[in-house]
N, C-alpha and C positions, 0 to 999 in steps of 0.2 A: 658647645661653649666657644671654641676657637673660631667658629664661623659666624658667631653672633646670632644664632637661631634661638628662639624661645624654648624649643624642645628638640628632640632627635628626629621628629617626623619628616622634616624637609631633606634630610641627608640622603644622598643618592649612592648607588654603587660606585660611580666614578669618584665621588668625594672620598669614600672609604678606601678605594684602591690607591688613590693618590697618597693618603695619609699612611697607609700600610707599607707602601713602597719605601717611603721615607724612613719609617721605623726599621724596616728590614735592612736598609743600607747601613744603619748605625749599630744595630744589635748584633752581638757576637754569641752570647750564651743563653739568652732568654728564650722561653717557649713563646712563640709569636701566634697570637690569636686574632683572627679577623672577625670583627663584630658585624654581622650581617644586618644591613639597614632595613627600615620599614619597606614593605612590599617587594623585597628581594627574594622572599621564600614563601609568600602567602598564596600565590596563584595556583601553582602545581608543584608536584614533586620534581618534575623535569626541570622547571625553572629554578627550584631550590638547589638541585644538584649542580646545574650549570653555573649558577652564581657562586656557590660554595667553592667549586673548582677554580674559579677565577682568582679567588683569594690565594690559593696555593700556587697556581700556575703563573699568574701575572704579578702578584704582589709579594710573593715569597713568604707567605704565612705557613705555619705548621698545622694549624687547626682553625675551626671557625666557632663562633658562638651565636646562638640565636635565642630569642625570647619566646616564652609560652609554655603552657603545661601539656595536658593530655591531648589537646587539640593539635599539637605539633608533633605528636609521637610518630605518626606515619611518615611525616616529612623528615624527621631525624633518622628514622630507619633507612630511608632511601639514600640520604647523604652518607651515612655510615657504611651502607652497602657498597657505595661507590669508592670506598677506601679513604674517606675524609673524616678525621676525628671531629667530634662535636661536643662542645661544652653547652650545657643548658642554662637557662636563666629564668627563675620563677620568683614569686612574691610580687613586689612592685616591679613591673616591667615597663620602662619608660615609653616604649612604643605604643602602649595601651593607655597612655595618660588620659586621653579623652574618655575612654570607657570607664576609667576609675574616677573621673571627676577631679583630676588633679594628682599631684605627687603625694599620695597618702599612704600611711602604713597599712599593710595588708595582714590578714590573719589575726585580727584582734578578737574575733569571736570563735567559739569552739567549732562551729560549722565551717567558717572560712578557713580556719587553721587546718581542718581535716582535708579540705579541698587542696590546699598547698601540699600537704603530706602525700595525698594521692597523686598529685602532679609529679612530685619528686620520685616516687616509686615507678611511675609510668615512664619517666624520662630515663631512669637508670635501665629499665627493661628495654627501652628503645635503642640503647647503645651509647648514651652519653658517658664520657670518661670523667666528667666532673660537673658540678652544678654551682651556679651563682645563686645565693639566697639574698634577696634585697628587701630591706625595710620590713622585716617581720619580727615579732617578739622573740627575744633571745631564747626563751624556753622552747619555743616551737623549732627554732633553728637547731638547738641542741638535740632535741628529740629526733629530728630528721637526720642529722649528722650521725647519730648513733645507729640509726636503722639502715643507713645506706652502706654499700660496699665501696662506693666511689667518693672521692673527696668533695667537700663543700667549701666554697669561697664566700665569705660574708661581706656585705656592705650594708651597714645598719642592721645587722642581724646578731649582734652580741659577740661574746668572746669564745664561744664554744664551737665555731666552725673550724674546719681544718686549715683554712688560710683566710687572709683578709685583703681587701682592696679598697682604696679611696680614689676619688677623682683628684688629680694633681692640683687643679685650680682651687679646690676646697681646702686641701691639706696645706697648701702654701699661702693661703689668704690672697689669692689673685682675683677673686670674684666676690664683690662686697654687696651685691644686690640681695643675695640669699645664701645663708649657710645652713645646710641640713643639721638637724639635731645630732646625728651620728658622726659628723665630720669634725674631728679635732684639728684645729689649726696649729701647725708646727712653726709657722712663720707668718709675717704680714708683708709679703712681697708686693702686694698691690699698692700699699701706701709708700713703700720704699721706691717702687718704680715711679709713682706719681711725683714724689719729692725729687727724684733724680731728673725727670723730664723738666720739672719746674726750674731747677738749678741750671740745667743746660740752656733753657730758654733765656733765663736772666743773663747768663754769661755771654751768650751770643748777642743779645740786645745791648749789652754794655761794652761790646767788642773786647771782652776779656778771654773769649775763646773763638778761634784757636790762637793761642799765644805761640811764640817762637818754639817753645818746648814741644808743641804738637804740629810743627810745620817742617817741611823739607827745605833744605837750603841748597845753594849752588856756590861753588868756590868763586872768590873774587875774580880770579883769572878768567874763568869761563864766563862769568857775568860780563866782564869787559869785552870779551870776544863776541858775545851775543849782541851787545849794544853796537859794536862796530859793524856787525852784519845787518842790523835792522835800521840803524839811524843814518 
């Protein structure tokens, strides 16, 4: 969102490390999770471990998160074996948006829901310490949460997960092109920001800003001395 991309696919490791370093400099008490970008863990276990390690070593993260179900189990095992905690992410996985044909709810049929459940079990067994459940029916999320020994974090997965997450821009109304069904807006900062920029522009054009109130002054004595020096 902040980089202006249509989806998460163009995001690189360098992009994510840059963002994570900024967060790490400001956060004092939060658990910091580096979100591994597309193609940073898909080629080999060695590549995945190396990139996961960069999040901890270079960006100050505590753990990493990656997307995918059973197909990523061996990759997760390799990362965990290297001493790096992993959060899993199943259901609607944004990096698979082209495979899904768009940002669509997952697990709507019994068969599809079973696949998500099997993914959850596999990722727990692979060593994940928690799972993100995204855009799945709340009953399926509740069932998975009850069956797992690790916590679930829901986004568009109903009220029965162990924790919740929302995208800041959705929650604060900063992105008006699309608002997911599951995203409750707690403010409309987007409109407030647009109005503020418009007022600023008008004030500048009318020479009403900056007024003396927002300007630095120099004493009359020093001003006279300055004029004597330059004139």
